[in-house]
N, C-alpha and C positions, 0 to 999 in steps of 0.2 A: 610493301612499297614496290610495285612493279616499276622498273626504271623507265622514266619518261624520256623518249627520244626527242631531242630538241630539233624543231623544224625551222625553216627559214621564216615562216610567218609568226613564230612565237614571240619575236621582238615587238610586234605591233598589237596583236590582239590577245588578250587573256580574258575569257569570259568571267564576269563578276556578277553575283546576284545581290542587288541592292535591296534595301528594306522598303521598297515602294509597293504599290499595288500589284496584284497579280497580272493585270493587263499591261501595266507599264513594264514589268519585269519580262513578260513574254515578248513584248515588242522589242525591248533591248536585246534579248537573247537571239531573236530572229535576225535582227540587224547585225549583231556581232557574228553570228554564224555565217551570214551571207558574205561579210567582209573577209572573214577567216577563210572561207572557201575560195574567194577570189584571189587571195594572197597565195593559197596553196597552188592554184592554177598558174600563177606567175612563176612559182618555183619550178614548174615543169617545163616551161618554154625556154628557148635558147637565150644566151646572153645578148646576141645580136637583136633578137626580137624585143627584148626588154629595153635595149637602148633606143630602138626605133619608137617604142611606145613612149619613152621618156621625152624624146624629141617632139612627138605629137603633143604631149602635155605642155611642153614649153611653148609651142606655137599657140595653143589654145589660151594659155594664161597671158601670153604677150598680146593676143587680140583683145582680150578683156582689158588689159592694161592700156592699150591704145584707145579703146572706146571710153573708158572711165577716167583715165589720167590720174589714177590714185597710186601714190607711192606705197601704200600699205600692201598692195598686191605683190610686192617683192618677196614677202614671206611665203607665198604660195609656190614660188619656184623651188622651195625646199622639197616639195612632194616628188617631182621627177628626179631631183638630185638624190634623195634617199632611196627611191626605187632602183635607180641605175646603180648606185653604189652597192646596195645589199644583194641585188640579184645578178649584177653583171661585173662587179669588181670596182676597185678604187680608180683605175684609169678612166673607166666609163663615167664614174661619178664626177671626176674632175672635168671631163669633157662637157658633161651636161651643166656643171656649175658655170663654166666659162660661157657656154651657149646661153644660159639663163641670164647672166649679167649683160651680155650683148643684146638679148631680146628685150630686156628691161630698158636699156639705153635707147634702142630703136623704137620701141613701142610706146614710149612716154614723151613725145616731143613737146607737148604743151607744158608739162612740168619742167622740161629741160630749158625752155625759153624763159621760165620764171626766175632762173638763177641769175645773179648779178655777174658772175664770172663765167666765161665760155667754157673753161676747163672743168668747172665743178661737176657737171653730169658725168664726165669721164672718171673723175676721182671717185664719185659715188659708185659707179659701175665697177671700178677696180676693187673697192671695198666689198661690194657684194660678191664679186668673184672670189676674193680671199675668204670671205665668210663661208661661201658654199664649199670651197676647197677644204677648209678646216673641218666642216661638217662631214664631208666625204671621207677625210682621213680618219676622224674619230670613229665613224660608223664602220669603216672597213677594218679598223683595229678591233672593234667590238666583235665583228663577224669572225675574225680570225681567232680571238680568244674563245668565242662560243664553240667554234669547231674544235679547238684544242680541249676544251672542257668536255665536249661530247666524246672525244676520243678517249680521254681518261676515264670517263664513266663507263664506256664500253669495255675498256680493258679491266676495270675493277669488277664489272659485272661478270665478265668471263672468268676472272680469277676466283670470284666467290662461287660461281657455278662449279668450277673445277674442284675447289676445296670441298664443297658439300658432296660432290660425286665421289671423291676419293675417300672421305670419311664414311660415306654410306657403304662403299665397297669393302673398306677395312672392317667395319662392324659386321657386315654380312659374312666375311671370312671368319671372324671370331665366332659368330653364331654357328657356322658350319662346323668349326672345330669342336665346339661344345657338343654339338649333336653327335659327331663321330665318337667323341670320348664317351658320351652317355651310352651309346650302343654297345660299348665294350664292358659296361658295368653289369653285374648280375644282381646286385642289391637294389630293390625297387625304390627304397628311400633315397639312396645316393643318386639314382637315375633321375628321380623327381627333382632333386636339387639342381642338377645340371640342366634339366628342362626349364626350370624357372629362370635360371640365369640366362639361358638362351632366349627366352621370351623377353626378358628385360633388354637385352642387347638388340634384339630384332625390333623392339619398339623404337629405340633411339635411331636405328638405321632407317626405319620407315619415315621418321620425321625429316631426316636429312634428304631422303629421296623425294619427299613431298616438296621441300624447298627447291631442290634441283629441278624437278619437273615443272613446277609452276613459274619459276623465275622470280618468285617473291622471296627476297633474301632478308627482309627485315621483320616480316610477320607471316604467320600461317593460320589457317582455319583449323582450330583444334577439333571442331565437330567432326570433320571428315576423318581425322586420325582416330578419334574415339570410337566412331562407328565401325571403322575397319578393325580396330584392335578387339572390340567386343566380339565381333563375328569370328575373328581368327582364334581367339582364346576359347570360345565356346565350341568351335569345331574340334579343337585339339585336346580339350580338357574335360569335356562332358563325360560323365561316367557311362560306361557301356550299359545299354538297356534303359537309360533315362531319356525320356522325351522332354526336351527343354525348350520352352518358348522364350525368345529374346525380344524385348521391346526397347528400341533405342530412340529416344526423343532428344535430339541435339540441335539446339539453336546455334546460329553462327557466332562464334567467339574468337576474336583475333588475339593471338599471343605471340611474344617473341620466342626465339628458338630456345633460350635457356629455360623460360617458363614452360614452354611446350614439352621439353624433355622431362622436366620434373613432374608435370601433370601426367604425362604419359606413364611414368614409372608408378605414380600414385594409383592411377586407374588400373594399371597392370596388377598391382598388389591387391587392390580391392576386388577385382574380378576373379583373380585366382583364389582368394580366400572364400568368396561366395561359391565358386565351382567346387572347391575341395571340401568345404565343411557344410555348406547349406543344402546340398542335394545328395549327400552320401546315403546310399541304400534306398533311394526314392525312385519310383517309376516315372515320375513327371514333376515338373516344376516350372517356375517362371522367374526370369531375371530381367529386371528393369534398369536401364541406364538412362539418365537424364543429364542434360547440360543446358543451363539457362544463363543468358547474358544480362547485363545491367550494370548499375554502379558497383554492385557486389556480385560477381559471378558465382554460380552454384553448380557443382557436379554431384550427382546422386547415383549410388549403386545400391540397388535394393533387391533382395531375394525373398521368396515366400517359404524359406526352409525352416529348420527347427529353431533358429534364433540363437541368441547368446545365452551362456549359462547365467543362472541367478547370481546377482552380485558382481557381474563382470565390470571391471574398471580398466579402460583402455590404457590408462597411464601406469597401472600396476600389474595387470595380468596379461600384458601384451606379449605376443610372440614376435619373431623377427619381422614378419610382414607388416604387422600393425606398428611396430616401432619405426620401420621405414616410412610408413604413411605419415605418422605424426612428425617425424623429423623433417621430411621433405615438405610437408605443409607449412611448417614454421619457416622453411627456407624461402618460400614464395610469399611470406607475410600473410598466410591464410589461417583458417581455423578448421579443425576436423572434429566431427561428431560421429561416433560409432555407437549405435544403440539398437535395441529391439524396436521393430516397427509396430505401430498400433494394430495393423491388419495381420500381423504375424510375420515371422522371419526377421532378417537383419537389415538395417538401413544405415548406410555410411554416407555422410554428407560432407563435402569439402567446399568451404567458402574461400574465395580468393579475390583480390581486388581487380577491378577492370584496368586493363593496361592500354588497350588501343580502341579506337572507334569501331563500332559494329559495322559501319558502312564499308570498311576496308575489305570485307569478305562478302560473298554473295551466294553462299551455300544454303539451300533450303533444308529445313528440318525434316527428319524422317521419323514417322511414328508407327509405321506398319510393323507388327511383330513378325519375327522369323522363327522357325522351329528347327531344332536339331535333335538327333537321337544318336 
């Protein structure tokens, strides 16, 4: 949800796609775009220039009123009143409202003579002036409320950005502390535990950094995070002497922060398991990571390693990493399948429900494999 900045023209034009033909929709969109552009130009000129433009519009409408003698033209005076109020302020709107009522009174003499009482036209003009004044007051109040709302949105956006920035910094500090502590350990197994914890913390920190950098505080593109995580873990955890090809095929999938953190931890565990157990003692291998969007999203981590032991049951023979994967998958109302792949190696598939429209992100999938040794 990039935060939309409310402009002066947003009150009037909101492009809408109707269920008409393609030609009709295109014509409507072009007309709406032209009007929207004109209103944006109005927002850039001075208040005095807007007032002058409103006066000219009043004169043009009064001339048509004089020629046609039609009372219904009184409603068209609302156009200069609205423009003057929105772009030049309440006082300018009131001035144009009084001017419009006077122009109607002067520009419609034929209709004025048709009244039985000589004061009736002045009474109608006064009512028109009062109506235009009320419209100007309500519109200026709406403009003020819109400005206050935009100010609150800006403050909230800034606060959210600061929160994510602070969380990211704190998580990076924790990650650095774990790294420093791991360097003091002599036992390789203990050091590996600290490294895995550091990777988990770093994954969460990167998600907050992605939100902070993009300005999207309600959703993020998990494909970008998954691709970056896979490359980072492969660089840091590939066994020495093993040439590993990494193929990441990630479609754009939008998730909220909580789901993104959980999915990131799941992917972290699956990738670490594949790197630790799938390629041990091998000179080369291939790791494939896929992310597919739809009504039911799907994340796959597949290796061409030695595969799972015969009779392996993830619900009974699982280590800590697999237990974390199963528990966190249930947390996002998903389903996990960890099994031997038909082509050899291990295949872990995570199904999770679609949370946000795919149109909210615009990242292109990447399918070109990269190699690490």
